[in-house]
C-alpha positions in Angstrom: 7.4 -65.1 -31.7 10.6 -66.3 -33.3 13.0 -68.0 -30.8 16.8 -67.9 -31.5 18.4 -70.3 -29.0 21.9 -69.1 -29.7 21.1 -65.4 -29.1 19.2 -66.3 -25.9 22.2 -68.3 -24.7 24.4 -65.2 -25.4 22.0 -62.9 -23.6 21.8 -65.2 -20.6 25.6 -65.2 -20.3 25.8 -61.5 -20.7 23.2 -60.9 -18.0 25.1 -63.4 -15.7 28.4 -61.4 -16.2 26.5 -58.2 -15.5 25.4 -59.8 -12.2 29.0 -60.6 -11.3 30.0 -57.0 -12.1 27.6 -55.5 -9.5 28.7 -58.0 -6.7 30.7 -56.5 -3.9 34.3 -55.9 -4.7 35.4 -58.2 -1.9 33.4 -61.2 -3.2 35.8 -64.0 -3.0 36.5 -66.7 -5.6 34.7 -69.3 -3.5 31.6 -67.0 -3.3 31.7 -66.6 -7.1 31.8 -70.4 -7.4 28.7 -70.6 -5.2 27.0 -68.0 -7.3 27.8 -69.9 -10.5 26.5 -73.1 -8.9 23.2 -71.4 -8.1 23.0 -69.9 -11.5 23.5 -73.3 -13.2 20.9 -74.9 -11.0 18.4 -72.1 -11.8 19.2 -72.4 -15.5 18.6 -76.2 -15.5 15.5 -75.9 -13.3 13.8 -73.2 -15.5 15.0 -74.4 -18.8 11.7 -75.1 -20.4 9.9 -72.1 -18.8 9.1 -68.7 -20.3 7.8 -65.5 -19.0 4.5 -64.0 -20.3 6.6 -61.7 -22.5 7.9 -64.9 -24.2 11.5 -64.5 -22.8 13.3 -67.4 -21.0 12.2 -67.4 -17.4 15.9 -67.4 -16.2 16.0 -63.7 -17.2 13.9 -63.0 -14.1 15.9 -64.6 -11.3 19.0 -63.1 -12.9 17.4 -59.6 -12.8 16.2 -60.1 -9.2 19.7 -61.1 -8.2 21.1 -58.0 -9.9 18.7 -55.8 -7.9 19.7 -57.6 -4.6 23.4 -57.1 -5.3 23.5 -53.7 -7.1 20.5 -51.7 -5.7 20.1 -53.2 -2.3 23.8 -54.1 -1.6 23.3 -57.6 -0.2 26.0 -60.3 -0.4 26.6 -63.8 -1.7 23.9 -65.6 0.3 21.2 -63.3 -0.9 22.4 -63.4 -4.5 22.2 -67.2 -4.4 18.7 -67.1 -2.9 17.6 -64.6 -5.5 18.8 -66.8 -8.2 16.9 -69.8 -6.6 13.8 -67.9 -5.3 11.3 -69.6 -7.7 13.0 -73.0 -7.9 11.1 -74.8 -5.1 7.8 -73.2 -5.9 7.8 -73.8 -9.7 10.0 -76.8 -10.4 10.7 -80.3 -9.2 13.5 -79.3 -6.9 12.7 -79.6 -3.2 13.8 -77.6 -0.1 15.9 -80.6 0.8 17.7 -80.4 -2.5 18.5 -76.8 -1.9 19.7 -77.6 1.7 21.9 -80.5 0.4 23.5 -78.2 -2.2 23.7 -74.8 -0.4 23.2 -75.4 3.3 20.6 -74.5 6.0 20.7 -70.7 5.8 19.9 -70.6 2.0 17.3 -73.3 2.5 15.7 -71.3 5.4 15.5 -68.1 3.2 14.1 -70.0 0.2 11.5 -71.6 2.5 10.5 -68.1 3.7 10.2 -66.8 0.1 8.1 -69.8 -0.9 5.7 -69.3 2.1 5.3 -65.5 1.2 4.4 -66.5 -2.4 1.8 -69.0 -1.1 0.1 -66.3 1.0 -0.5 -64.2 -2.2 -2.8 -66.9 -3.6 -5.2 -66.1 -0.8 -8.2 -63.9 -1.7 -8.6 -60.3 -0.3 -4.9 -59.8 0.5 -5.0 -56.0 -0.5 -8.0 -55.4 1.8 -5.9 -56.6 4.8 -2.8 -54.7 3.8 -1.8 -53.6 7.4 -2.3 -57.1 8.9 -0.4 -58.6 6.0 2.4 -56.2 6.4 2.8 -57.3 10.0 2.6 -60.9 9.1 5.3 -60.5 6.4 7.6 -58.7 9.0 7.1 -61.4 11.6 7.0 -64.4 9.2 10.6 -64.1 8.5 13.5 -64.6 11.0 15.8 -63.1 8.4 15.1 -59.7 6.9 16.7 -60.9 3.7 13.5 -62.8 3.0 11.7 -59.4 2.8 14.5 -57.7 0.9 14.7 -60.4 -1.8 10.8 -60.4 -2.1 11.0 -56.6 -2.6 13.6 -57.1 -5.4 11.3 -59.8 -7.0 8.4 -57.4 -6.9 10.4 -54.5 -8.3 11.4 -56.6 -11.3 7.8 -57.8 -11.8 6.7 -54.2 -11.8 9.3 -53.2 -14.3 8.1 -55.9 -16.7 4.4 -55.7 -15.9 3.5 -54.6 -19.5 3.4 -58.2 -20.7 0.6 -59.2 -18.1 -3.1 -59.0 -18.9 -4.8 -55.8 -17.6 -6.7 -57.4 -14.6 -3.5 -58.9 -13.4 -1.6 -55.6 -13.9 -4.2 -53.9 -11.7 -4.0 -56.5 -8.9 -0.2 -56.5 -8.8 0.0 -52.7 -8.9 -2.6 -52.4 -6.2 -0.7 -54.8 -3.9 2.4 -52.9 -4.6 1.0 -49.5 -3.5 -0.7 -50.9 -0.3 2.0 -53.4 0.7 5.4 -53.3 -0.9 6.0 -49.6 -1.3 5.3 -49.1 2.5 7.5 -52.1 3.3 10.4 -50.6 1.3 9.9 -47.3 3.0 9.9 -48.9 6.4 13.2 -50.7 5.5 14.9 -47.5 4.4 14.9 -48.4 0.6 13.7 -45.0 -0.5 14.7 -45.2 -4.2 12.9 -48.5 -4.5 9.8 -47.3 -2.7 9.6 -44.3 -5.0 10.1 -46.5 -8.2 7.4 -49.0 -6.9 4.9 -46.1 -6.4 5.7 -44.6 -9.8 5.2 -47.9 -11.6 2.1 -48.7 -9.7 0.6 -45.4 -10.6 1.1 -46.2 -14.3 -1.5 -49.0 -13.9 -3.8 -47.9 -11.2 -4.1 -44.3 -12.4 -2.9 -44.3 -16.1 -4.4 -40.8 -16.9 -2.7 -39.2 -13.9 0.6 -41.0 -14.7 0.5 -40.0 -18.4 -0.3 -36.3 -17.4 2.8 -36.2 -15.1 5.1 -37.9 -17.7 4.0 -35.2 -20.3 4.6 -32.4 -17.8 8.0 -33.7 -17.0 8.9 -34.0 -20.6 7.7 -30.3 -21.3 9.9 -29.0 -18.5 12.8 -31.3 -19.0 15.0 -28.7 -20.9 14.2 -26.0 -18.4 15.0 -28.2 -15.5 18.4 -29.2 -17.1 19.3 -25.6 -17.6 18.4 -24.8 -13.9 20.5 -27.7 -12.7 23.5 -26.9 -14.9 23.4 -23.1 -13.9 23.5 -24.4 -10.3 26.3 -27.0 -10.7 28.5 -25.1 -13.1 30.3 -22.7 -10.6 30.7 -25.7 -8.1 32.3 -27.7 -10.8 34.6 -24.7 -11.7 35.8 -24.3 -8.2 36.4 -28.2 -7.7 38.3 -28.3 -11.0 40.6 -25.2 -10.1 41.4 -27.0 -6.7 42.2 -30.3 -8.4 39.4 -32.1 -6.6 38.1 -35.1 -8.5 34.2 -34.9 -9.0 
């Protein structure tokens, strides 16, 4: 794989700017400075690390932070924690370093995320899915730990193609039995549906491919039906000067 450091640097900055675009409109200058500080730390901490796809590792925390801000709607503290969620587990930075730089709340959430990751190393997790779900929900004093972990899992599922088949199956199975029901319990229905769809791609590839083909076959027909339904509504809204 050819690595172009300059292009990677540009892509990292582009992804960082995209993250700032999906932050809440009322995000203050001070909050943006804290987000930048967390981004710089994550960039430094993960500088020599790459994902299985060969991409710089920093793409992952940036993507998780974007899901946290844009798809779940969480604020600055959660964005900072998403950017730093693998730092204590995977690099030389300690929880005390995080506490000194970002305070007790961020350190507490990072600690919760690190403990959850540790549990996944135990064998037979999927077999005890119900107990594990309860453990997850009680492990954290702060629901943001669970929400950031769901964002982490969603991005891992979106990029699962680069993993070996046995790992794909393990992660997809965990997602079906644990993370999709958790997302449902927390009212994140779009994320729950996407997790189930992505998991099906690896646990039941034939079923998944059949559904994808059938959707392709009926796409034009469905578009025509929707357009037929929405056209008169759009007409009336336009005539009455109502933006839509």
